[in-house]
DOMAR-490825 format. One record per residue (C-alpha): x, y, z; residue in three letters. Coordinates in pm, 1 decimal, always signed. Example, Ala and Ser with C-alpha at 12.3 -4.5 7.8 and 13.67 -1.06 7.14 Angstrom:
BEGIN
[[+1230.0, -450.0, +780.0], ALA],
[[+1367.0, -106.0, +714.0], SER],
***
This chain:
BEGIN
[[+11064.1, +14083.4, +3795.5], MET],
[[+11132.2, +13850.3, +3501.0], GLU],
[[+11269.2, +13584.1, +3739.0], GLU],
[[+10952.3, +13604.4, +3951.2], GLU],
[[+10738.7, +13555.9, +3640.7], LYS],
[[+10948.0, +13253.1, +3536.7], LEU],
[[+10929.0, +13103.9, +3889.7], ASP],
[[+10610.2, +12902.5, +3869.7], GLN],
[[+10519.0, +12812.3, +4229.8], VAL],
[[+10312.1, +12505.1, +4308.2], THR],
[[+10217.8, +12391.8, +4660.0], ILE],
[[+10058.3, +12064.7, +4768.6], GLU],
[[+9968.4, +12019.8, +5138.8], PRO],
[[+9987.1, +11677.4, +5300.1], LEU],
[[+9824.3, +11589.8, +5631.9], PHE],
[[+9903.1, +11301.9, +5864.0], PHE],
[[+9849.7, +11037.8, +5990.6], PRO],
[[+9819.2, +10895.8, +5639.3], SER],
[[+9996.8, +10608.2, +5464.0], LYS],
[[+9883.6, +10748.3, +5129.4], GLU],
[[+10059.0, +11080.3, +5195.0], ASN],
[[+10372.9, +10893.0, +5300.8], GLU],
[[+10384.5, +10744.7, +4949.6], GLN],
[[+10339.0, +11094.0, +4800.0], LYS],
[[+10646.1, +11210.7, +4995.3], LEU],
[[+10849.0, +10912.3, +4869.4], ILE],
[[+10748.3, +10992.1, +4510.6], GLN],
[[+10843.5, +11355.9, +4571.7], PHE],
[[+11194.9, +11241.6, +4676.6], LEU],
[[+11235.8, +11034.5, +4361.8], SER],
[[+11257.0, +11357.1, +4153.4], GLN],
[[+11612.3, +11420.7, +4285.6], ALA],
[[+11890.1, +11400.6, +4025.2], LYS],
[[+12185.5, +11576.4, +4193.9], ARG],
[[+12132.5, +11604.4, +4571.6], TYR],
[[+11889.8, +11576.7, +4861.7], ILE],
[[+11954.6, +11793.2, +5168.5], ARG],
[[+11758.1, +11690.1, +5475.1], ILE],
[[+11733.8, +11894.3, +5796.5], CYS],
[[+11514.3, +11718.8, +6057.4], VAL],
[[+11513.9, +11666.6, +6432.8], TYR],
[[+11437.9, +11291.8, +6419.4], THR],
[[+11508.2, +11053.4, +6127.4], PHE],
[[+11386.4, +10696.8, +6188.5], THR],
[[+11126.8, +10623.8, +5915.3], ASN],
[[+11254.6, +10303.3, +5752.7], LYS],
[[+11037.0, +10339.7, +5440.5], ASN],
[[+11188.2, +10679.0, +5357.4], ILE],
[[+11541.6, +10557.9, +5442.2], VAL],
[[+11495.7, +10250.4, +5219.6], GLY],
[[+11390.0, +10471.2, +4925.4], LYS],
[[+11696.1, +10695.9, +4969.1], MET],
[[+11936.3, +10396.3, +4979.7], LEU],
[[+11775.5, +10257.4, +4664.8], GLN],
[[+11813.6, +10592.2, +4484.8], MET],
[[+12187.0, +10613.2, +4573.7], MET],
[[+12243.0, +10264.3, +4432.0], LYS],
[[+12057.9, +10353.4, +4111.7], GLU],
[[+12228.7, +10692.6, +4075.0], ASN],
[[+12596.1, +10700.9, +4187.0], PRO],
[[+12600.6, +11078.3, +4122.5], GLU],
[[+12331.2, +11143.3, +4380.3], LEU],
[[+12455.2, +11303.7, +4704.1], LYS],
[[+12256.3, +11298.0, +5029.6], ILE],
[[+12334.5, +11529.7, +5322.3], GLN],
[[+12155.0, +11496.5, +5657.5], VAL],
[[+12154.3, +11735.4, +5956.8], ILE],
[[+11991.8, +11614.6, +6280.6], THR],
[[+12008.7, +11676.0, +6655.1], ASP],
[[+12296.8, +11512.6, +6843.7], ASP],
[[+12049.0, +11362.6, +7092.1], ALA],
[[+11957.6, +11105.6, +6820.6], GLN],
[[+12294.2, +10929.7, +6855.2], THR],
[[+12228.4, +10856.6, +7224.0], LYS],
[[+11932.7, +10629.0, +7138.0], ILE],
[[+12059.3, +10299.9, +6994.8], PRO],
[[+11768.3, +10239.7, +6752.4], SER],
[[+11799.9, +10587.5, +6606.3], GLN],
[[+12179.1, +10573.9, +6581.1], LYS],
[[+12146.7, +10242.7, +6395.7], ALA],
[[+11943.7, +10416.2, +6121.4], ILE],
[[+12209.6, +10685.8, +6078.5], LEU],
[[+12488.3, +10425.5, +6075.2], ASP],
[[+12304.2, +10233.1, +5800.2], GLN],
[[+12282.6, +10545.7, +5580.8], ILE],
[[+12657.4, +10609.6, +5618.0], LEU],
[[+12755.0, +10247.7, +5563.5], GLU],
[[+12539.5, +10175.1, +5256.8], GLU],
[[+12580.8, +10523.1, +5111.0], GLY],
[[+12956.3, +10538.7, +5159.0], LYS],
[[+13098.1, +10819.0, +4948.5], GLY],
[[+12749.9, +10953.1, +4872.6], GLN],
[[+12593.7, +11019.3, +5217.0], ALA],
[[+12710.4, +11255.4, +5492.0], GLU],
[[+12555.0, +11328.4, +5832.0], ILE],
[[+12623.0, +11618.6, +6068.7], LYS],
[[+12502.5, +11680.9, +6424.0], LEU],
[[+12454.5, +12006.6, +6612.5], ASP],
[[+12714.1, +12091.6, +6877.5], ASN],
[[+12485.8, +12225.1, +7148.7], SER],
[[+12368.6, +12050.0, +7462.9], THR],
[[+12145.4, +12345.6, +7547.4], VAL],
[[+11944.0, +12411.9, +7230.2], SER],
[[+11785.6, +12173.5, +6978.4], LEU],
[[+11823.6, +12141.9, +6603.9], MET],
[[+11447.9, +12146.1, +6552.2], HIS],
[[+11411.2, +12226.2, +6180.2], ASN],
[[+11200.4, +11999.8, +5957.5], LYS],
[[+11261.9, +12054.2, +5586.7], TYR],
[[+11437.2, +11908.8, +5283.9], LEU],
[[+11577.3, +12056.1, +4962.2], VAL],
[[+11582.8, +11867.0, +4631.0], ILE],
[[+11817.1, +12001.0, +4363.2], ASP],
[[+11728.8, +12361.4, +4275.2], THR],
[[+11354.9, +12313.7, +4228.9], ASP],
[[+11178.6, +12148.2, +4523.0], TYR],
[[+11142.5, +12183.0, +4901.5], ILE],
[[+10922.4, +12015.4, +5160.9], ALA],
[[+10857.9, +12170.5, +5503.3], THR],
[[+10609.0, +12143.1, +5790.0], GLY],
[[+10566.2, +11985.9, +6134.1], SER],
[[+10629.4, +11637.1, +5994.3], PHE],
[[+10917.7, +11449.2, +6162.6], ASN],
[[+11059.6, +11158.8, +5964.1], TRP],
[[+10936.0, +10889.3, +6201.2], THR],
[[+10689.4, +10600.4, +6190.7], LYS],
[[+10459.8, +10764.0, +6449.6], SER],
[[+10437.4, +11081.0, +6235.6], ALA],
[[+10283.2, +10866.0, +5959.4], VAL],
[[+10060.3, +10636.7, +6166.0], THR],
[[+9966.6, +10831.2, +6481.5], THR],
[[+10056.7, +11198.8, +6506.4], ASN],
[[+9869.7, +11498.4, +6369.4], LYS],
[[+10121.3, +11648.6, +6128.6], GLU],
[[+10140.1, +11855.9, +5811.7], ASN],
[[+10386.0, +11887.1, +5523.5], LEU],
[[+10395.3, +12123.5, +5224.5], LEU],
[[+10542.8, +11999.3, +4896.1], LEU],
[[+10658.7, +12312.7, +4714.8], ILE],
[[+10807.6, +12380.1, +4374.4], LYS],
[[+10977.7, +12723.4, +4375.1], SER],
[[+11333.2, +12814.7, +4273.8], LYS],
[[+11326.6, +13126.5, +4493.5], LYS],
[[+11222.4, +12939.3, +4807.7], LEU],
[[+11470.9, +12661.1, +4733.8], VAL],
[[+11749.3, +12919.2, +4727.0], GLN],
[[+11645.4, +13064.8, +5066.9], GLN],
[[+11617.3, +12723.9, +5238.1], PHE],
[[+11942.0, +12606.6, +5083.0], ASP],
[[+12125.2, +12911.0, +5223.4], GLU],
[[+12001.6, +12821.4, +5572.5], ASN],
[[+12110.7, +12461.0, +5526.2], PHE],
[[+12461.5, +12561.3, +5413.8], GLN],
[[+12495.2, +12790.4, +5718.5], SER],
[[+12408.7, +12505.8, +5957.3], LEU],
[[+12629.7, +12260.8, +5770.5], TRP],
[[+12924.8, +12494.9, +5816.9], LYS],
[[+12870.1, +12529.0, +6194.0], ASP],
[[+12793.5, +12165.3, +6281.2], PHE],
[[+13025.5, +11862.2, +6302.7], LYS],
[[+13021.4, +11532.5, +6116.3], PHE],
[[+12840.8, +11260.9, +6304.7], MET],
[[+13146.6, +11040.4, +6374.8], ASN],
[[+13350.1, +11341.7, +6491.8], ASP],
[[+13066.0, +11457.2, +6709.8], ARG],
[[+13024.7, +11106.1, +6850.7], ILE],
[[+13394.5, +11091.8, +6936.5], ILE],
[[+13364.0, +11433.0, +7097.2], GLU],
[[+13059.3, +11319.1, +7293.0], GLN],
[[+13241.5, +11007.9, +7407.4], GLN],
[[+13536.9, +11216.4, +7522.9], GLN],
[[+13301.5, +11447.6, +7709.8], GLN],
[[+13149.5, +11145.8, +7882.5], GLU],
[[+13496.9, +11018.6, +7975.6], ILE],
[[+13595.4, +11359.2, +8114.5], ASP],
[[+13273.8, +11379.1, +8311.9], LYS],
[[+13326.0, +11032.6, +8458.6], ALA],
[[+13684.9, +11122.2, +8550.0], GLU],
[[+13573.5, +11434.2, +8732.3], ARG],
[[+13315.0, +11237.4, +8923.8], GLN],
[[+13578.2, +10970.4, +9013.1], ARG],
[[+13824.6, +11231.3, +9145.1], LEU],
[[+13551.7, +11395.9, +9347.1], LYS],
[[+13447.1, +11063.2, +9499.0], ALA],
[[+13809.8, +10974.7, +9584.5], GLU],
[[+13859.1, +11308.4, +9756.5], LYS],
[[+13542.9, +11265.4, +9961.1], GLN],
[[+13647.0, +10911.4, +10057.5], ALA],
[[+13993.5, +11030.4, +10163.1], GLU],
[[+13847.8, +11302.5, +10384.7], GLN],
[[+13605.6, +11055.5, +10541.9], ALA],
[[+13890.7, +10810.7, +10613.2], ALA],
[[+14103.5, +11077.9, +10782.3], LYS],
[[+13814.4, +11180.6, +11000.5], LYS],
[[+13745.8, +10821.5, +11103.9], ALA],
[[+14115.4, +10764.5, +11183.8], GLU],
[[+14127.2, +11074.9, +11404.5], GLN],
[[+13821.0, +10960.9, +11595.3], GLU],
[[+13961.9, +10605.7, +11640.9], ALA],
[[+14322.4, +10706.7, +11734.4], ASN],
[[+14318.4, +11041.3, +11913.7], PRO],
[[+14660.4, +11208.8, +11967.8], ASP],
[[+14756.0, +11176.5, +12343.9], PRO],
[[+14946.0, +11506.1, +12327.9], ASN],
[[+14640.1, +11680.9, +12190.3], ASN],
[[+14329.5, +11539.2, +12361.8], PRO],
[[+14114.6, +11802.5, +12195.3], ASN],
[[+14222.8, +11812.7, +11834.2], PRO],
[[+14096.3, +12103.5, +11637.2], ILE],
[[+13862.6, +11974.4, +11373.1], GLN],
[[+13909.8, +12127.7, +11035.4], VAL],
[[+13579.2, +12270.4, +10933.5], GLU],
[[+13491.5, +12270.6, +10567.4], PRO],
[[+13540.0, +12598.6, +10395.4], GLU],
[[+13230.3, +12802.3, +10382.3], THR],
[[+13159.3, +13124.5, +10214.4], LYS],
[[+13203.2, +13417.8, +10450.5], PRO],
[[+12874.8, +13547.8, +10564.7], LYS],
[[+12799.3, +13906.9, +10516.2], LYS],
[[+12831.1, +14116.3, +10829.6], ALA],
[[+12488.8, +14196.3, +10966.2], PRO],
[[+12375.0, +14546.1, +10908.6], LYS],
[[+12412.7, +14777.7, +11202.9], GLU],
[[+12075.7, +14849.1, +11358.0], PRO],
[[+11951.1, +15198.8, +11309.8], LYS],
[[+11968.8, +15413.8, +11626.1], PRO],
[[+11627.9, +15456.6, +11783.8], PRO],
[[+11459.7, +15782.8, +11714.5], LYS],
[[+11475.1, +16034.9, +11996.6], GLU],
[[+11144.0, +16044.6, +12175.0], SER],
[[+10978.5, +16381.6, +12184.5], LYS],
[[+10928.7, +16534.7, +12534.2], PRO],
[[+10571.8, +16496.9, +12653.5], PRO],
[[+10357.2, +16802.7, +12616.6], LYS],
[[+10284.3, +16994.9, +12934.7], GLU],
[[+9926.5, +16937.5, +13046.5], PRO],
[[+9700.2, +17236.7, +13015.4], LYS],
[[+9588.3, +17387.8, +13350.3], PRO],
[[+9231.8, +17294.8, +13433.9], PRO],
[[+8977.3, +17561.5, +13363.5], LYS],
[[+8842.3, +17746.2, +13664.6], GLU],
[[+8481.9, +17650.2, +13733.6], PRO],
[[+8238.7, +17923.1, +13651.7], LYS],
[[+8060.5, +18085.1, +13943.3], ALA],
[[+7697.8, +17973.8, +13963.9], PRO],
[[+7454.6, +18230.7, +13839.3], LYS],
[[+7240.0, +18399.3, +14100.6], ALA],
[[+6883.9, +18281.0, +14081.1], PRO],
[[+6651.9, +18526.4, +13921.1], LYS],
[[+6412.3, +18701.4, +14149.8], GLU],
[[+6075.5, +18551.7, +14110.0], SER],
[[+5820.6, +18796.8, +13987.8], LYS],
[[+5504.6, +18828.3, +14192.2], PRO],
[[+5217.5, +18642.6, +14031.8], PRO],
[[+4995.9, +18859.0, +13820.9], LYS],
[[+4655.5, +18925.9, +13951.7], GLU],
[[+4396.2, +18748.2, +13743.7], PRO],
[[+4209.7, +18978.5, +13510.1], LYS],
[[+3839.2, +19011.0, +13579.5], PRO],
[[+3631.7, +18837.4, +13318.9], PRO],
[[+3514.7, +19068.1, +13046.5], LYS],
[[+3150.0, +19145.4, +13048.1], GLU],
[[+2961.7, +19041.6, +12739.6], PRO],
[[+2925.0, +19315.1, +12486.7], LYS],
[[+2573.2, +19421.3, +12406.9], PRO],
[[+2437.9, +19344.7, +12064.3], ILE],
[[+2484.6, +19639.7, +11836.8], LYS],
[[+2174.4, +19771.1, +11684.9], GLN],
[[+2182.2, +19906.6, +11339.0], LYS],
[[+2043.5, +20252.8, +11306.0], ILE],
[[+1821.9, +20281.0, +11010.4], LYS],
[[+1867.6, +20588.1, +10805.7], LYS],
[[+1556.4, +20760.8, +10684.9], VAL],
[[+1558.2, +20899.5, +10336.4], VAL],
[[+1497.9, +21267.8, +10361.6], GLN],
[[+1289.2, +21458.1, +10106.4], PRO],
[[+1477.1, +21679.1, +9863.7], LYS],
[[+1316.7, +21985.7, +9996.0], LYS],
[[+1479.9, +21957.6, +10334.9], LYS],
[[+1832.8, +21908.9, +10192.8], LYS],
[[+2004.2, +22156.3, +10421.1], GLU],
[[+1838.3, +22029.2, +10734.8], SER],
[[+1928.4, +21671.0, +10639.6], GLN],
[[+2296.1, +21752.5, +10605.0], GLU],
[[+2298.8, +21907.0, +10948.5], ASN],
[[+2116.1, +21611.4, +11088.5], GLU],
[[+2360.6, +21374.8, +10921.6], LYS],
[[+2651.5, +21542.6, +11095.0], LEU],
[[+2476.2, +21523.4, +11424.4], SER],
[[+2393.2, +21159.4, +11361.5], ASP],
[[+2760.6, +21075.6, +11301.0], ASP],
[[+2858.3, +21242.7, +11621.7], VAL],
[[+2589.2, +21063.5, +11810.4], GLU],
[[+2693.0, +20727.9, +11659.0], GLN],
[[+3048.3, +20782.5, +11781.8], LEU],
[[+2912.2, +20858.2, +12122.9], ASP],
[[+2710.0, +20538.3, +12107.4], VAL],
[[+3023.8, +20327.2, +12035.3], LYS],
[[+3208.6, +20485.3, +12326.4], ASP],
[[+2917.7, +20440.7, +12558.6], ASP],
[[+2888.1, +20067.8, +12472.3], ILE],
[[+3229.6, +20006.6, +12626.9], GLU],
[[+3132.8, +20168.8, +12954.6], ASP],
[[+2998.6, +19991.1, +13249.0], GLU],
[[+2654.6, +19833.4, +13266.8], GLU],
[[+2488.9, +20116.6, +13457.2], ASP],
[[+2586.4, +20367.8, +13190.3], ASP],
[[+2460.2, +20131.2, +12920.2], PHE],
[[+2107.4, +20154.7, +13061.5], VAL],
[[+2114.9, +20532.4, +13052.5], ASP],
[[+2258.8, +20529.3, +12701.5], GLU],
[[+1984.1, +20302.5, +12585.2], GLU],
[[+1724.3, +20542.4, +12718.3], ASP],
[[+1889.9, +20840.3, +12555.3], SER],
[[+1914.2, +20647.1, +12228.6], MET],
[[+1545.2, +20576.5, +12239.2], GLU],
[[+1476.9, +20944.7, +12298.1], ASP],
[[+1705.2, +21031.8, +12007.4], PHE],
[[+1530.0, +20793.3, +11777.3], LEU],
[[+1195.0, +20925.9, +11890.0], ALA],
[[+1301.3, +21281.2, +11816.2], ASP],
[[+1443.0, +21177.1, +11480.2], ASP],
[[+1117.8, +21011.8, +11385.6], ASP],
[[+921.0, +21319.7, +11481.5], SER],
[[+1144.3, +21537.8, +11267.7], GLU],
[[+1108.9, +21306.3, +10972.7], CYS],
[[+732.1, +21319.1, +11005.1], ASP],
***
């Protein structure tokens, strides 16, 4: 906890393209007293290289270590920059290259003494200053310096010095060229033998067997699956017996037309005569007889026309008698 309190961290971001920020980076480098450790993919910025060479001349105790990708040595202009650093900083400058032809050494940071680091997307090239969109953080932090320095020391241990790596690369190129030469000679020898056989056929063997080039044995084709046994066809169902036609129904004799109903006579309401209180008993008897007579009247209405005339006469007589009784 006390170390974290003592570690005063300051960060200054730089953005590119910017000539002004290039000068800020050069001033940042000038703070080095013991060593500068640079780990970048590309290192061709002549302004930064010139400042480093000047610092080594002014301070013989200053050590500069550079790690970069081995692809940089295959480009003459870039290799010339690295050669200049080694030549003018003899005894003070060292350069190592990664050993891989598959992966890249793509870090971009530097460590100055035990106090300062700079890291970001910024590659140490002219185009990074004048053209590209880049960023770089200038950081003062002992804790971060320690972490970046540990990574640098790990890479430095694994990689090879530039001249050793160049010799190794040259030997790899020689070996590759030798393999290609032997392969070409073998192909030419085979072609010459074939041409000689075609030009001078053996009279004892008019049909020489041509040696076919070795080919990988083909896999035996898979045995075809046996066809599935076909199911026996289903027996057809016997046809249904046709139903016997139904016997035609006997036609019923036509009904005789009903005679038209004769119009019913208009019913006449029979007015009831209020009887005096004195003749109460006679009225009750008459009422009973009237009900009976009314029923007879209804039955008689439904009879034939000849009976209706007689009924009408009897009804008139009945009414006449009733009126006489009421009087």
